[in-house]
C-alpha angles and dihedrals in degrees: 000000000000090000092052092050090048090051092049091051095045101034094105093051091049097045104029106021093165089067094061092091093058135059112257108210106172138007120191140155113232122174091344093308124116104225119195122192116201143153137201123255117262100214096058118110114229125199117232111247089221104049104004097235116143119250133184100168108114121220098181144310132250135180128249129194112214127181115221135193111286120267103224103310097337125096114233123219121183120207100201126185110208133181129244107211137194121248105225094193106108090204095057120097091217119088097183135005137184121243122242126211116221112241092008113059140024133187110289087349120146094185132058116249089251092058091041089057092051092052093046093048091051091046093054097053098033137044116258096252089049091051090052091052094046092045090062090062090047092052092244123132113213137143125228092244089054089052090053092048091049092050093047090049094055114106117254117243114254120247134193128222107278124230092212114037123197118205128188140146130248132189121245087177112010113244093004115051127027135178136191128248122205122202139181101236092199098056096021089230119144112238106187146336118231120209095233142009098246120138093234093055093054091044091053092052091049091050091054090049108043120181104066110144103180129029117197112200144139122259096269111140095226093054092048093049095043092049093049093049097044099039110020093170096052122107113238122221119197111212111251096217092056091049090050091047090052090051089051091053090051091050092048091053089050092049092048088061087060098049091128090065090054091054093047096053114125109268089221089066098042098073137344086226089071093072112117113266124214116261109257116231122231092253089056091049089057092055120090114282108258123229113264114255117256145097093321093061090043092052091045093053093045094050092045091051092047093051095047092046090058092044088058088054089061096249119151122243091249091055093047090051091051094049095045095040093239136128120263092239090054092051089048090057093052092045093050097059120066095210134027092237089063089063093061106104107153121186090245094055122097093359120155123231136194088241095059093098089057098047095104090051093048090048090051094048093047091049088053089057101257105139097152104120094198091056092045089050091052092049092050090050089054090051091053101260115150106204135123126246093252091052091053092046093055093043095050096043096086090043098055114091116248118247112244115244117265117264088001091285125129118261116276116266122217110272117238116265123238090254091053092051089046088055090055091053095044097046127086111258091237090057095055125089120244093253092051090049090052091048092050092048091053093046094050092047089061099047126049090191093057091045091054091045092051091051091052092048091053091051091048091049091052092052090051099046094045092047089231099146091161089078094054096087088055092049090050092050093048092047094048089050092053109060090172092079091060095223097098092106091053092048092049090051090058091060091069090064100021098140093053092045094048092048091047091051091050100048139052094233113114143153093257096110090051091053088055092054090049087058088052088053091051091052091050091050092050091049089056094042091248093290099110116109126220098270093056093041090051093047095049094045093051094044094047091050091048092051092058121088108270113252123233112267108243134171108220091209089062094050 
């Protein structure tokens, strides 16, 4: 009983602690809303917001309606009577002022700080319309414009000048308007969003934030010029992925000039699927269409063998399901069929058709040499069949004999595209399939230019993976002196930004963290249907990043 009395006396302090500084006069539930009537205490001194002098002399009282965080599923509305007091300081410009209650009121505020924090937190992680829909479930009434105002009024998180700065572009309107994102590459925290990608805009930001030592960027001219003007003492780091991507584009242009060699590759080396297949007989065409070979059949056979091997050991289906991580019903299906092929029951197998009564007639007409579908369709209509042309076409397709390949050769396979051949050259040999390795070997044997280019690519890849940027000037000189390889233009382009490329090849710093934040920006834009302007995007990105747990500051060169 004593505990119950204690709870009754201290319930207000436990549930609504921000009301302990006022006098609660009445609590009632009306129309599903918890209404609390309260007033401030008269004897309390209040400092003037203008001069800070204390005042207790009351001018008048007026009522305020303040929405509070919901209590359970009920909205809470506080009817609060507050005092307007005189400021007795003759030097103050204020004659009267209204008192504010810590944790309960704010100037011109119609929500308590607790509810304001809820609305602001939802507005940061969700779009405004989504917050409105979610707020209905939380028993909170708020409009989307209010959500936007609350988010824009939130203070921005403070940031220090980074030692390693990441710079990249992002699209506010793809193909038309672009901005610049700045990131601390050590903590992966975004620092700012710039309204454009001009060199002067980046240089101005760097001048306002001196102290950057390393700038990670791509090889765009406007970023290079802006970084040199704004931070002349900083070391530039060209992103390795962008350099490798530029090399791939140069190789693809070179391969495109040898498209004839791709078309003339031997069909026997293009694809194992191009081998001649035995002609199916009519009886085989009438049988159910088998599943195509591949990973599905291999996985089915392996699982079937594993289940039956444990059945032979005398294990129960429940124990087999536990060991194999499968459901009991799935194990029962594998145990029921003696072979994996018996489990193949596709939706196109053993299906009836409205043309089944006319199958013998169709087989006869096809055997007589009539393969014109329009003529067969007219004849079936005369015999009373009610089917569309497309139904007849699909039904007759497995019945029609296949045409033998011309000149006894297998059908031509699709030649590889220049991008596919570029992938063979740019990939590590251990990461290529045997068929692709054979294709690449045949292609290089027919073109000395591609052979020289592939050798240059291998050397460049070795420099990049071993972080030995000191060898890059020698590679550039050899490539420019060998125009046969076709990469001299790419190599000459590296000379315009050589220091940044060499440093990027020699270190583990990159623009990868910046690319990740660009993806975050894309997700925010999609959540707001692309209608958010730069100030709101910037505010949400900075606040979301600040709300995450800070990552450990690490230097990749020390790891």
